[in-house]
ROSE-4610 file (N, C-alpha, C; in Angstrom, 1 decimal, always signed):
// ROSE-4610
residu = [D/D/D/G/G/G/R/R/R/A/A/A/V/V/V/A/A/A/V/V/V/K/K/K/R/R/R/L/L/L/A/A/A/A/A/A/A/A/A/A/A/A/D/D/D/E/E/E/K/K/K/E/E/E/K/K/K/D/D/D/F/F/F/L/L/L/T/T/T/E/E/E/L/L/L/G/G/G/T/T/T/A/A/A/G/G/G/H/H/H/V/V/V/R/R/R/H/H/H/P/P/P/K/K/K/V/V/V/F/F/F/S/S/S/L/L/L/L/L/L/G/G/G/C/C/C/C/C/C/V/V/V/D/D/D/R/R/R/D/D/D/L/L/L/H/H/H/L/L/L/A/A/A/F/F/F/E/E/E/F/F/F/S/S/S/T/T/T/R/R/R/G/G/G/S/S/S/V/V/V/S/S/S/A/A/A/N/N/N/L/L/L/H/H/H/D/D/D/E/E/E/S/S/S/L/L/L/S/S/S]
num = [1/1/1/2/2/2/3/3/3/4/4/4/5/5/5/6/6/6/7/7/7/8/8/8/9/9/9/10/10/10/11/11/11/12/12/12/13/13/13/14/14/14/15/15/15/16/16/16/17/17/17/18/18/18/19/19/19/20/20/20/21/21/21/22/22/22/23/23/23/24/24/24/25/25/25/26/26/26/27/27/27/28/28/28/29/29/29/30/30/30/31/31/31/32/32/32/33/33/33/34/34/34/35/35/35/36/36/36/37/37/37/38/38/38/39/39/39/40/40/40/41/41/41/42/42/42/43/43/43/44/44/44/45/45/45/46/46/46/47/47/47/48/48/48/49/49/49/50/50/50/51/51/51/52/52/52/53/53/53/54/54/54/55/55/55/56/56/56/57/57/57/58/58/58/59/59/59/60/60/60/61/61/61/62/62/62/63/63/63/64/64/64/65/65/65/66/66/66/67/67/67/68/68/68/69/69/69/70/70/70]
x = [+4.7/+5.4/+4.6/+3.2/+2.3/+2.2/+2.9/+2.7/+1.4/+1.0/-0.2/+0.2/-0.6/-0.2/-1.5/-1.2/-2.3/-2.4/-3.4/-3.6/-4.5/-3.9/-4.7/-5.0/-6.4/-6.8/-7.1/-6.4/-6.6/-7.9/-8.8/-10.0/-10.2/-10.0/-10.1/-10.8/-11.0/-11.6/-10.5/-11.0/-10.1/-8.9/-9.2/-8.2/-7.1/-7.5/-6.6/-6.0/-6.5/-6.1/-4.6/-4.2/-2.8/-1.8/-2.2/-1.3/-1.3/-2.3/-2.4/-1.6/-1.7/-1.1/+0.4/+0.9/+2.3/+2.9/+2.2/+2.6/+2.7/+1.7/+1.7/+2.8/+3.0/+4.0/+5.4/+5.6/+6.9/+7.2/+6.1/+6.2/+6.5/+5.6/+5.6/+6.9/+7.4/+8.6/+9.9/+9.8/+11.0/+11.0/+9.7/+9.7/+10.4/+11.2/+11.8/+11.7/+10.7/+10.5/+10.0/+10.4/+10.1/+8.6/+7.9/+6.4/+5.6/+6.2/+5.5/+5.8/+4.8/+5.0/+5.6/+6.5/+7.2/+6.3/+6.5/+5.8/+6.5/+5.6/+6.2/+6.1/+5.1/+4.9/+3.7/+3.4/+2.2/+1.8/+0.5/-0.1/-0.9/-0.9/-1.5/-2.5/-2.9/-3.7/-5.3/-5.9/-7.3/-7.4/-7.3/-7.2/-5.8/-5.6/-4.3/-4.2/-3.2/-3.1/-1.7/-1.5/-0.3/-0.4/+0.7/+0.8/+1.8/+1.4/+2.2/+2.4/+3.4/+3.5/+2.2/+1.7/+0.5/+0.8/+0.1/+0.4/-1.0/-1.0/-2.2/-2.1/-1.2/-1.0/-1.9/-2.7/-3.5/-3.0/-3.6/-3.2/-1.9/-1.4/-0.2/-0.3/-1.5/-1.7/-1.7/-2.4/-2.4/-0.9/-0.2/+1.2/+2.1/+2.0/+2.8/+2.4/+1.2/+0.8/+0.6/+1.1/+1.0/-0.4/-1.4/-2.7/-2.9/-3.4/-3.6/-4.9/-4.9/-6.2/-7.2/-8.5/-9.4/-10.4]
y = [+9.8/+11.0/+12.2/+11.9/+12.9/+13.0/+12.3/+12.4/+11.6/+12.1/+11.4/+10.2/+9.1/+7.9/+7.4/+6.5/+5.8/+4.3/+3.8/+2.5/+1.7/+0.5/-0.4/-1.6/-1.9/-3.0/-4.1/-5.3/-6.3/-7.1/-7.2/-7.9/-9.0/-10.3/-11.4/-12.5/-13.6/-14.8/-15.2/-15.8/-16.1/-17.0/-17.9/-18.9/-18.2/-17.1/-16.4/-15.1/-14.7/-13.4/-13.4/-14.4/-14.4/-14.5/-15.4/-15.5/-14.2/-13.5/-12.3/-11.2/-11.1/-10.2/-10.5/-11.6/-11.8/-11.5/-11.9/-11.4/-10.0/-9.2/-7.8/-7.2/-7.7/-7.2/-7.4/-8.5/-8.8/-7.9/-7.7/-6.8/-5.4/-4.9/-3.5/-3.2/-4.1/-3.9/-3.8/-4.3/-4.3/-3.2/-2.6/-1.7/-0.4/+0.1/+1.4/+2.1/+3.1/+3.8/+5.3/+6.3/+7.6/+8.0/+7.1/+7.4/+6.4/+5.6/+4.6/+5.0/+4.9/+5.4/+4.2/+4.6/+3.6/+3.0/+1.7/+0.9/+1.3/+1.9/+2.3/+1.2/+0.3/-0.8/-1.6/-2.5/-3.3/-3.7/-4.1/-4.5/-5.8/-6.8/-8.0/-8.3/-7.2/-7.3/-7.3/-8.4/-8.6/-8.7/-7.5/-7.5/-7.3/-7.4/-7.1/-5.8/-5.0/-3.6/-3.3/-2.5/-2.1/-0.6/+0.1/+1.5/+2.1/+3.1/+3.7/+5.2/+5.8/+7.2/+7.8/+8.9/+9.4/+10.5/+10.6/+11.5/+12.1/+13.4/+14.1/+13.9/+13.3/+13.1/+12.0/+11.3/+10.3/+8.9/+7.9/+6.5/+6.2/+5.1/+4.6/+4.5/+3.9/+3.8/+5.1/+6.1/+7.5/+8.1/+7.9/+8.4/+7.7/+6.4/+5.7/+6.0/+6.3/+6.7/+8.2/+9.0/+10.4/+11.0/+10.5/+10.9/+12.0/+13.1/+14.2/+14.1/+14.6/+14.6/+15.6/+15.2/+16.1/+16.6]
z = [+14.4/+14.4/+13.8/+13.6/+13.1/+11.6/+10.9/+9.5/+9.0/+7.8/+7.3/+6.5/+6.6/+5.9/+5.2/+4.3/+3.5/+4.0/+4.4/+5.0/+4.1/+3.7/+2.8/+3.6/+3.7/+4.5/+3.4/+3.6/+2.6/+3.1/+2.0/+2.3/+1.3/+1.8/+0.9/+1.6/+0.9/+1.6/+2.6/+3.7/+4.8/+4.4/+3.4/+3.0/+2.1/+1.5/+0.6/+1.3/+2.4/+2.9/+3.3/+3.9/+4.4/+3.3/+2.3/+1.1/+0.3/+0.1/-0.5/+0.2/+1.5/+2.3/+2.2/+2.3/+2.3/+0.9/-0.1/-1.5/-1.7/-1.3/-1.4/-0.5/+0.7/+1.6/+1.0/+0.4/-0.2/-1.4/-2.2/-3.4/-3.0/-2.2/-1.8/-0.9/-0.3/+0.5/-0.4/-1.7/-2.4/-3.6/-3.8/-5.0/-4.7/-5.5/-5.4/-6.7/-6.7/-7.9/-7.4/-8.1/-7.7/-7.7/-8.5/-8.5/-7.7/-7.0/-6.1/-4.6/-3.8/-2.4/-1.6/-0.7/+0.1/+1.2/+1.4/+2.4/+3.7/+4.7/+5.9/+7.0/+6.8/+7.8/+7.7/+8.5/+8.3/+9.7/+9.9/+11.1/+10.8/+11.7/+11.7/+12.8/+13.4/+14.6/+14.1/+14.3/+13.8/+12.2/+11.6/+10.2/+9.7/+8.3/+7.8/+7.1/+7.5/+7.0/+6.6/+5.5/+4.9/+5.1/+5.6/+5.7/+4.7/+3.9/+2.9/+3.2/+2.5/+2.5/+1.9/+2.4/+1.8/+0.8/-0.3/-1.3/-1.7/-2.1/-2.7/-4.1/-4.8/-6.1/-6.7/-5.9/-6.4/-6.2/-7.0/-6.7/-7.5/-7.1/-7.7/-9.2/-9.7/-11.1/-11.8/-11.2/-11.8/-11.9/-10.9/-10.8/-12.0/-12.0/-13.0/-14.4/-14.7/-16.0/-16.2/-15.3/-15.4/-15.6/-15.0/-15.1/-14.1/-14.6/-13.7/-12.8/-11.7/-10.9/-11.6/-11.6/-12.2/-11.2]
């Protein structure tokens, strides 16, 4: 639909990649917090990717700890 998104590519050892992906997908899919960006979707074609709302406010950590961008 033309909106900007943030995409996270999960890079882990082959034996851990699927487990890590499913863990993060489950966690991100259930988190509801005003300072955490919503999970929009995922892709499992070749690599594993998670798509989140894009924000110019910085990382999730910076937002949770009210750290300003410098």
